[in-house]
VMD Tcl script that builds the backbone (N, CA, C; Angstrom):
set m [mol new atoms 381]
animate dup $m
set s [atomselect $m all]
$s set {name element resname resid chain x y z} {
  {N N UNK 1 A -11.234 -3.272 9.613}
  {CA C UNK 1 A -11.506 -3.864 7.994}
  {C C UNK 1 A -10.100 -3.157 7.451}
  {N N UNK 2 A -9.682 -4.596 6.043}
  {CA C UNK 2 A -8.856 -4.024 4.865}
  {C C UNK 2 A -9.155 -3.722 3.622}
  {N N UNK 3 A -8.371 -2.170 3.305}
  {CA C UNK 3 A -8.458 -1.595 1.931}
  {C C UNK 3 A -7.584 -2.327 1.067}
  {N N UNK 4 A -7.897 -2.428 -0.025}
  {CA C UNK 4 A -7.780 -3.140 -0.967}
  {C C UNK 4 A -7.338 -2.125 -2.512}
  {N N UNK 5 A -6.701 -0.889 -2.701}
  {CA C UNK 5 A -7.370 -0.189 -4.083}
  {C C UNK 5 A -6.513 -1.148 -5.373}
  {N N UNK 6 A -7.309 -0.420 -6.192}
  {CA C UNK 6 A -6.524 -1.579 -7.588}
  {C C UNK 6 A -6.740 -0.678 -9.015}
  {N N UNK 7 A -6.487 -0.463 -10.126}
  {CA C UNK 7 A -6.598 0.264 -11.441}
  {C C UNK 7 A -6.281 1.309 -11.783}
  {N N UNK 8 A -4.841 2.019 -11.023}
  {CA C UNK 8 A -4.277 2.633 -11.565}
  {C C UNK 8 A -3.581 2.576 -12.262}
  {N N UNK 9 A -2.390 3.109 -13.074}
  {CA C UNK 9 A -2.178 3.245 -14.202}
  {C C UNK 9 A -0.900 4.119 -14.846}
  {N N UNK 10 A -0.699 4.181 -15.654}
  {CA C UNK 10 A -0.005 5.534 -16.116}
  {C C UNK 10 A -0.798 5.981 -17.880}
  {N N UNK 11 A -1.078 6.841 -17.516}
  {CA C UNK 11 A -2.031 7.899 -19.171}
  {C C UNK 11 A -2.076 9.061 -19.162}
  {N N UNK 12 A -1.990 8.834 -20.417}
  {CA C UNK 12 A -1.934 10.443 -21.229}
  {C C UNK 12 A -2.864 11.564 -20.507}
  {N N UNK 13 A -2.309 12.699 -20.965}
  {CA C UNK 13 A -3.616 13.508 -20.512}
  {C C UNK 13 A -5.151 13.846 -21.298}
  {N N UNK 14 A -6.289 13.681 -20.463}
  {CA C UNK 14 A -7.415 13.543 -21.459}
  {C C UNK 14 A -7.962 12.385 -21.376}
  {N N UNK 15 A -7.091 11.175 -20.609}
  {CA C UNK 15 A -7.721 9.750 -20.244}
  {C C UNK 15 A -8.267 9.813 -19.439}
  {N N UNK 16 A -8.695 8.735 -18.794}
  {CA C UNK 16 A -9.765 8.186 -18.159}
  {C C UNK 16 A -9.162 6.533 -17.413}
  {N N UNK 17 A -9.287 6.977 -16.312}
  {CA C UNK 17 A -8.993 5.270 -14.924}
  {C C UNK 17 A -9.951 5.559 -14.322}
  {N N UNK 18 A -10.162 4.239 -13.716}
  {CA C UNK 18 A -11.406 3.865 -12.848}
  {C C UNK 18 A -10.880 3.219 -11.638}
  {N N UNK 19 A -10.617 4.090 -10.620}
  {CA C UNK 19 A -9.433 2.743 -8.968}
  {C C UNK 19 A -11.021 2.471 -8.831}
  {N N UNK 20 A -10.048 1.556 -8.301}
  {CA C UNK 20 A -11.021 0.937 -7.044}
  {C C UNK 20 A -10.443 0.431 -5.881}
  {N N UNK 21 A -11.670 0.157 -4.709}
  {CA C UNK 21 A -11.030 -0.023 -3.719}
  {C C UNK 21 A -11.504 -1.316 -2.721}
  {N N UNK 22 A -11.464 -2.446 -2.710}
  {CA C UNK 22 A -12.248 -3.781 -2.143}
  {C C UNK 22 A -12.030 -3.426 -0.403}
  {N N UNK 23 A -12.806 -3.597 -0.142}
  {CA C UNK 23 A -12.397 -3.472 1.202}
  {C C UNK 23 A -13.634 -4.949 1.965}
  {N N UNK 24 A -13.085 -5.195 3.324}
  {CA C UNK 24 A -13.392 -6.397 3.309}
  {C C UNK 24 A -14.495 -6.642 4.400}
  {N N UNK 25 A -15.119 -5.159 4.691}
  {CA C UNK 25 A -16.047 -5.726 5.225}
  {C C UNK 25 A -16.134 -4.451 5.101}
  {N N UNK 26 A -17.598 -3.118 4.834}
  {CA C UNK 26 A -17.945 -1.443 5.328}
  {C C UNK 26 A -19.120 -1.905 6.613}
  {N N UNK 27 A -18.262 -2.654 6.977}
  {CA C UNK 27 A -18.754 -2.376 9.074}
  {C C UNK 27 A -20.005 -2.271 8.565}
  {N N UNK 28 A -20.971 -3.291 7.569}
  {CA C UNK 28 A -22.885 -2.697 7.872}
  {C C UNK 28 A -23.027 -1.334 7.134}
  {N N UNK 29 A -22.467 -0.844 6.664}
  {CA C UNK 29 A -22.561 0.203 5.773}
  {C C UNK 29 A -22.289 1.919 5.913}
  {N N UNK 30 A -22.124 1.494 7.309}
  {CA C UNK 30 A -22.328 2.751 8.035}
  {C C UNK 30 A -20.880 3.851 8.165}
  {N N UNK 31 A -20.464 3.614 6.969}
  {CA C UNK 31 A -18.876 4.266 7.135}
  {C C UNK 31 A -19.373 5.446 6.312}
  {N N UNK 32 A -18.658 6.735 6.130}
  {CA C UNK 32 A -17.885 7.185 5.208}
  {C C UNK 32 A -16.715 6.741 4.284}
  {N N UNK 33 A -16.937 6.193 2.584}
  {CA C UNK 33 A -15.131 6.786 1.960}
  {C C UNK 33 A -14.477 7.503 1.555}
  {N N UNK 34 A -13.981 7.459 1.452}
  {CA C UNK 34 A -12.948 8.579 1.021}
  {C C UNK 34 A -11.959 8.193 -0.477}
  {N N UNK 35 A -11.788 9.351 -1.500}
  {CA C UNK 35 A -10.973 8.855 -1.988}
  {C C UNK 35 A -9.470 9.965 -1.295}
  {N N UNK 36 A -8.244 9.837 -1.050}
  {CA C UNK 36 A -7.024 11.404 -0.984}
  {C C UNK 36 A -6.211 10.518 -2.027}
  {N N UNK 37 A -5.551 11.614 -2.021}
  {CA C UNK 37 A -3.818 11.250 -2.894}
  {C C UNK 37 A -3.010 12.529 -2.311}
  {N N UNK 38 A -1.899 12.000 -2.978}
  {CA C UNK 38 A -0.374 12.177 -2.076}
  {C C UNK 38 A 0.869 12.278 -3.668}
  {N N UNK 39 A 0.956 13.585 -4.223}
  {CA C UNK 39 A 1.668 13.466 -5.269}
  {C C UNK 39 A 3.122 13.930 -4.313}
  {N N UNK 40 A 4.337 13.480 -5.119}
  {CA C UNK 40 A 5.786 13.880 -4.397}
  {C C UNK 40 A 6.412 14.766 -4.262}
  {N N UNK 41 A 6.703 14.916 -3.117}
  {CA C UNK 41 A 7.048 16.457 -2.031}
  {C C UNK 41 A 5.236 17.225 -2.146}
  {N N UNK 42 A 4.227 16.281 -1.650}
  {CA C UNK 42 A 3.446 17.434 -1.386}
  {C C UNK 42 A 2.747 16.575 -0.129}
  {N N UNK 43 A 1.735 17.010 0.381}
  {CA C UNK 43 A 0.429 16.510 1.749}
  {C C UNK 43 A 0.001 15.632 0.972}
  {N N UNK 44 A -1.124 15.021 1.938}
  {CA C UNK 44 A -2.251 13.951 1.312}
  {C C UNK 44 A -3.365 15.136 1.507}
  {N N UNK 45 A -3.849 15.031 0.000}
  {CA C UNK 45 A -4.841 15.605 0.090}
  {C C UNK 45 A -7.207 15.058 -0.374}
  {N N UNK 46 A -7.763 15.868 0.153}
  {CA C UNK 46 A -8.322 14.942 -0.073}
  {C C UNK 46 A -9.070 14.911 -1.602}
  {N N UNK 47 A -9.883 13.949 -2.228}
  {CA C UNK 47 A -10.342 13.992 -3.207}
  {C C UNK 47 A -11.651 14.304 -3.555}
  {N N UNK 48 A -12.405 12.747 -2.423}
  {CA C UNK 48 A -13.979 13.105 -2.844}
  {C C UNK 48 A -13.854 11.662 -1.931}
  {N N UNK 49 A -15.659 11.936 -1.136}
  {CA C UNK 49 A -16.240 11.172 0.475}
  {C C UNK 49 A -17.913 10.760 -0.509}
  {N N UNK 50 A -17.426 9.885 -0.202}
  {CA C UNK 50 A -19.030 9.187 0.259}
  {C C UNK 50 A -19.308 8.624 1.265}
  {N N UNK 51 A -20.473 9.785 1.557}
  {CA C UNK 51 A -21.991 8.832 3.030}
  {C C UNK 51 A -22.672 7.611 2.200}
  {N N UNK 52 A -22.604 7.465 4.121}
  {CA C UNK 52 A -23.621 5.551 3.580}
  {C C UNK 52 A -24.939 6.249 3.193}
  {N N UNK 53 A -25.174 7.273 2.602}
  {CA C UNK 53 A -26.595 7.283 2.327}
  {C C UNK 53 A -26.316 7.754 0.696}
  {N N UNK 54 A -25.111 8.043 0.285}
  {CA C UNK 54 A -25.019 8.304 -1.047}
  {C C UNK 54 A -24.644 9.422 -0.717}
  {N N UNK 55 A -24.050 10.206 -0.472}
  {CA C UNK 55 A -24.356 11.387 -0.468}
  {C C UNK 55 A -22.824 11.513 -1.122}
  {N N UNK 56 A -22.512 12.599 -1.909}
  {CA C UNK 56 A -20.832 12.537 -2.032}
  {C C UNK 56 A -20.418 13.908 -1.890}
  {N N UNK 57 A -19.202 14.102 -2.220}
  {CA C UNK 57 A -18.165 15.218 -2.466}
  {C C UNK 57 A -17.177 15.633 -2.820}
  {N N UNK 58 A -16.802 16.214 -4.074}
  {CA C UNK 58 A -15.649 16.078 -5.048}
  {C C UNK 58 A -15.101 17.643 -4.989}
  {N N UNK 59 A -13.603 17.170 -4.544}
  {CA C UNK 59 A -12.871 18.303 -4.049}
  {C C UNK 59 A -13.015 19.326 -5.407}
  {N N UNK 60 A -12.546 20.571 -5.462}
  {CA C UNK 60 A -12.151 21.674 -6.499}
  {C C UNK 60 A -11.494 20.843 -7.756}
  {N N UNK 61 A -10.362 20.199 -7.493}
  {CA C UNK 61 A -10.117 19.961 -8.178}
  {C C UNK 61 A -10.157 18.587 -9.840}
  {N N UNK 62 A -11.445 17.639 -8.975}
  {CA C UNK 62 A -12.282 17.516 -9.558}
  {C C UNK 62 A -13.132 17.013 -9.958}
  {N N UNK 63 A -13.779 18.332 -9.224}
  {CA C UNK 63 A -15.121 18.814 -10.558}
  {C C UNK 63 A -15.753 18.720 -11.178}
  {N N UNK 64 A -16.694 17.914 -11.874}
  {CA C UNK 64 A -16.698 17.830 -13.480}
  {C C UNK 64 A -16.108 16.916 -13.798}
  {N N UNK 65 A -15.325 16.296 -13.320}
  {CA C UNK 65 A -14.372 15.107 -13.992}
  {C C UNK 65 A -13.997 14.036 -13.341}
  {N N UNK 66 A -14.610 13.976 -12.038}
  {CA C UNK 66 A -14.427 13.265 -11.465}
  {C C UNK 66 A -15.844 12.866 -10.446}
  {N N UNK 67 A -16.178 10.981 -10.136}
  {CA C UNK 67 A -16.902 10.587 -9.702}
  {C C UNK 67 A -16.815 9.555 -8.420}
  {N N UNK 68 A -17.307 9.756 -7.921}
  {CA C UNK 68 A -17.047 8.884 -6.241}
  {C C UNK 68 A -18.412 8.063 -6.296}
  {N N UNK 69 A -18.437 6.566 -6.315}
  {CA C UNK 69 A -19.341 6.283 -6.374}
  {C C UNK 69 A -19.013 4.116 -5.063}
  {N N UNK 70 A -20.031 3.865 -4.084}
  {CA C UNK 70 A -19.648 3.063 -3.992}
  {C C UNK 70 A -21.455 1.779 -4.028}
  {N N UNK 71 A -20.137 0.053 -4.264}
  {CA C UNK 71 A -21.472 -0.818 -3.878}
  {C C UNK 71 A -21.644 -1.289 -2.840}
  {N N UNK 72 A -22.310 -1.263 -2.243}
  {CA C UNK 72 A -22.117 -1.801 -0.801}
  {C C UNK 72 A -22.522 -3.780 -0.561}
  {N N UNK 73 A -23.056 -3.703 -1.975}
  {CA C UNK 73 A -23.642 -5.256 -2.194}
  {C C UNK 73 A -21.835 -6.188 -1.672}
  {N N UNK 74 A -21.313 -5.208 -2.842}
  {CA C UNK 74 A -19.624 -5.566 -2.944}
  {C C UNK 74 A -18.827 -5.057 -2.484}
  {N N UNK 75 A -19.063 -4.402 -1.217}
  {CA C UNK 75 A -17.659 -3.734 0.234}
  {C C UNK 75 A -17.062 -2.835 -0.924}
  {N N UNK 76 A -17.263 -2.497 -2.166}
  {CA C UNK 76 A -16.785 -1.954 -3.055}
  {C C UNK 76 A -16.778 -0.309 -3.195}
  {N N UNK 77 A -15.718 0.421 -3.465}
  {CA C UNK 77 A -15.659 1.870 -3.958}
  {C C UNK 77 A -14.901 2.016 -5.691}
  {N N UNK 78 A -15.587 3.091 -5.453}
  {CA C UNK 78 A -14.874 3.633 -6.947}
  {C C UNK 78 A -14.998 5.196 -7.344}
  {N N UNK 79 A -13.794 5.258 -7.928}
  {CA C UNK 79 A -13.970 6.780 -8.142}
  {C C UNK 79 A -13.021 6.682 -10.002}
  {N N UNK 80 A -13.928 7.160 -10.667}
  {CA C UNK 80 A -13.836 7.671 -11.890}
  {C C UNK 80 A -13.405 8.382 -12.401}
  {N N UNK 81 A -12.069 8.746 -12.752}
  {CA C UNK 81 A -11.304 9.387 -13.019}
  {C C UNK 81 A -11.170 9.730 -14.509}
  {N N UNK 82 A -11.868 11.142 -14.938}
  {CA C UNK 82 A -12.398 11.459 -16.546}
  {C C UNK 82 A -11.209 12.692 -16.532}
  {N N UNK 83 A -10.960 12.897 -18.018}
  {CA C UNK 83 A -9.862 14.363 -18.192}
  {C C UNK 83 A -8.723 14.545 -18.028}
  {N N UNK 84 A -8.507 13.446 -18.065}
  {CA C UNK 84 A -7.039 13.206 -16.382}
  {C C UNK 84 A -6.324 14.392 -16.859}
  {N N UNK 85 A -5.469 14.723 -16.521}
  {CA C UNK 85 A -4.898 16.013 -16.264}
  {C C UNK 85 A -3.244 16.047 -15.439}
  {N N UNK 86 A -1.752 16.011 -16.019}
  {CA C UNK 86 A -1.236 15.668 -15.017}
  {C C UNK 86 A -1.173 16.323 -14.183}
  {N N UNK 87 A -1.452 16.500 -13.048}
  {CA C UNK 87 A -1.395 17.608 -11.954}
  {C C UNK 87 A -2.327 16.496 -11.537}
  {N N UNK 88 A -2.960 15.557 -11.544}
  {CA C UNK 88 A -3.539 14.756 -10.866}
  {C C UNK 88 A -2.838 13.467 -10.724}
  {N N UNK 89 A -1.571 13.337 -11.742}
  {CA C UNK 89 A -0.683 12.865 -10.840}
  {C C UNK 89 A -0.118 12.614 -9.816}
  {N N UNK 90 A -0.263 11.489 -8.858}
  {CA C UNK 90 A 0.060 11.307 -7.091}
  {C C UNK 90 A 0.020 9.461 -7.114}
  {N N UNK 91 A -0.277 9.032 -5.683}
  {CA C UNK 91 A -0.500 7.519 -5.404}
  {C C UNK 91 A -2.248 8.124 -4.633}
  {N N UNK 92 A -2.620 7.155 -5.147}
  {CA C UNK 92 A -3.692 7.873 -4.656}
  {C C UNK 92 A -4.292 6.244 -3.835}
  {N N UNK 93 A -5.321 7.163 -2.660}
  {CA C UNK 93 A -5.322 6.011 -1.742}
  {C C UNK 93 A -6.916 6.188 -1.355}
  {N N UNK 94 A -7.466 5.194 -0.899}
  {CA C UNK 94 A -8.362 4.879 -0.414}
  {C C UNK 94 A -8.905 4.505 1.428}
  {N N UNK 95 A -9.499 5.490 1.658}
  {CA C UNK 95 A -9.755 5.333 3.775}
  {C C UNK 95 A -10.976 5.192 3.496}
  {N N UNK 96 A -11.474 4.761 4.826}
  {CA C UNK 96 A -12.601 4.512 5.574}
  {C C UNK 96 A -12.674 5.751 7.072}
  {N N UNK 97 A -13.643 5.969 7.323}
  {CA C UNK 97 A -14.263 6.061 9.087}
  {C C UNK 97 A -15.580 6.155 9.015}
  {N N UNK 98 A -15.479 7.743 10.467}
  {CA C UNK 98 A -16.783 7.064 10.712}
  {C C UNK 98 A -17.564 8.277 9.672}
  {N N UNK 99 A -18.820 7.900 9.261}
  {CA C UNK 99 A -19.925 8.078 8.198}
  {C C UNK 99 A -20.148 9.793 9.002}
  {N N UNK 100 A -19.946 10.324 9.584}
  {CA C UNK 100 A -19.996 11.876 9.926}
  {C C UNK 100 A -19.173 12.574 8.880}
  {N N UNK 101 A -18.058 11.953 9.278}
  {CA C UNK 101 A -16.625 12.748 7.904}
  {C C UNK 101 A -17.415 12.858 6.815}
  {N N UNK 102 A -18.687 12.497 6.535}
  {CA C UNK 102 A -19.478 12.913 4.948}
  {C C UNK 102 A -19.275 13.895 5.026}
  {N N UNK 103 A -20.241 14.765 5.788}
  {CA C UNK 103 A -20.414 15.927 5.982}
  {C C UNK 103 A -19.583 16.965 6.390}
  {N N UNK 104 A -18.652 16.739 6.527}
  {CA C UNK 104 A -17.408 17.850 6.906}
  {C C UNK 104 A -16.766 17.910 5.077}
  {N N UNK 105 A -16.381 19.848 4.725}
  {CA C UNK 105 A -16.451 19.794 3.670}
  {C C UNK 105 A -13.977 19.119 3.225}
  {N N UNK 106 A -14.284 18.449 2.536}
  {CA C UNK 106 A -12.758 17.917 2.014}
  {C C UNK 106 A -11.674 18.910 2.336}
  {N N UNK 107 A -11.881 19.906 1.945}
  {CA C UNK 107 A -10.683 20.535 2.833}
  {C C UNK 107 A -10.377 20.395 4.311}
  {N N UNK 108 A -10.765 20.350 4.719}
  {CA C UNK 108 A -11.261 20.476 6.448}
  {C C UNK 108 A -10.232 19.076 7.024}
  {N N UNK 109 A -10.736 18.178 6.490}
  {CA C UNK 109 A -10.637 16.726 6.191}
  {C C UNK 109 A -9.316 15.960 6.838}
  {N N UNK 110 A -8.794 15.511 7.543}
  {CA C UNK 110 A -7.213 15.463 7.861}
  {C C UNK 110 A -6.708 13.892 7.589}
  {N N UNK 111 A -5.645 13.335 7.899}
  {CA C UNK 111 A -5.564 11.913 6.878}
  {C C UNK 111 A -6.032 10.949 8.721}
  {N N UNK 112 A -5.774 11.601 9.621}
  {CA C UNK 112 A -5.846 11.734 11.615}
  {C C UNK 112 A -7.455 10.844 11.667}
  {N N UNK 113 A -8.037 11.739 10.262}
  {CA C UNK 113 A -9.873 11.610 11.216}
  {C C UNK 113 A -10.312 10.726 10.544}
  {N N UNK 114 A -9.564 10.175 9.439}
  {CA C UNK 114 A -9.878 8.294 8.410}
  {C C UNK 114 A -8.851 7.246 9.838}
  {N N UNK 115 A -10.050 6.578 9.648}
  {CA C UNK 115 A -9.474 5.393 10.761}
  {C C UNK 115 A -8.872 3.625 10.378}
  {N N UNK 116 A -9.331 3.547 8.824}
  {CA C UNK 116 A -8.741 2.826 7.778}
  {C C UNK 116 A -7.905 3.517 6.569}
  {N N UNK 117 A -7.180 2.517 5.647}
  {CA C UNK 117 A -5.953 3.041 4.955}
  {C C UNK 117 A -6.436 2.123 3.756}
  {N N UNK 118 A -5.954 1.798 2.763}
  {CA C UNK 118 A -5.202 1.347 1.708}
  {C C UNK 118 A -3.859 2.158 1.581}
  {N N UNK 119 A -3.086 0.691 1.002}
  {CA C UNK 119 A -1.572 0.586 0.174}
  {C C UNK 119 A -1.762 2.063 -0.708}
  {N N UNK 120 A -2.731 2.232 -1.422}
  {CA C UNK 120 A -2.171 3.015 -2.709}
  {C C UNK 120 A -2.317 2.208 -3.605}
  {N N UNK 121 A -2.577 2.676 -4.899}
  {CA C UNK 121 A -2.200 2.495 -6.539}
  {C C UNK 121 A -2.129 3.785 -6.803}
  {N N UNK 122 A -1.043 3.351 -7.665}
  {CA C UNK 122 A -0.140 5.075 -8.416}
  {C C UNK 122 A -0.725 5.794 -9.991}
  {N N UNK 123 A -1.236 6.755 -9.612}
  {CA C UNK 123 A -2.130 7.305 -10.780}
  {C C UNK 123 A -0.658 8.048 -11.758}
  {N N UNK 124 A -0.151 7.863 -12.878}
  {CA C UNK 124 A 0.356 9.350 -13.482}
  {C C UNK 124 A -0.021 9.496 -15.117}
  {N N UNK 125 A -0.093 10.593 -14.935}
  {CA C UNK 125 A -0.536 11.060 -15.993}
  {C C UNK 125 A 0.842 11.907 -17.303}
  {N N UNK 126 A 1.121 11.818 -17.878}
  {CA C UNK 126 A 1.853 12.177 -18.689}
  {C C UNK 126 A 1.030 13.698 -19.800}
  {N N UNK 127 A 1.625 14.528 -20.133}
  {CA C UNK 127 A 1.560 15.450 -21.171}
  {C C UNK 127 A 1.045 14.830 -22.325}
}
mol reanalyze $m
mol bondsrecalc $m
mol representation Tube
mol addrep $m
């Protein structure tokens, strides 16, 4: 499976961005898709995940502001980010893995749990 992210950019605080991740194949849709981010000098952290049945998990920093969704017919994953803050500045990565990962708390997930990764898209939020 190949993953290609798009939609990153530079916005001012309070603005919005919609990230997309085009997958070559959702593996019959029975995969968990997720967004991770990595800020300069920090480790990679889970932002949001979505199971094949549509159940979503949003990490605390994004609750109330971020929405993850997927269109299985288009093999595309999305992350709608509203009310962006400077601390949201990071490289955002799309990842795919076993559907069971969608039942695991994002704070517990490790990068190595996911077998497929995109190249990342940069999000920069200025104050």
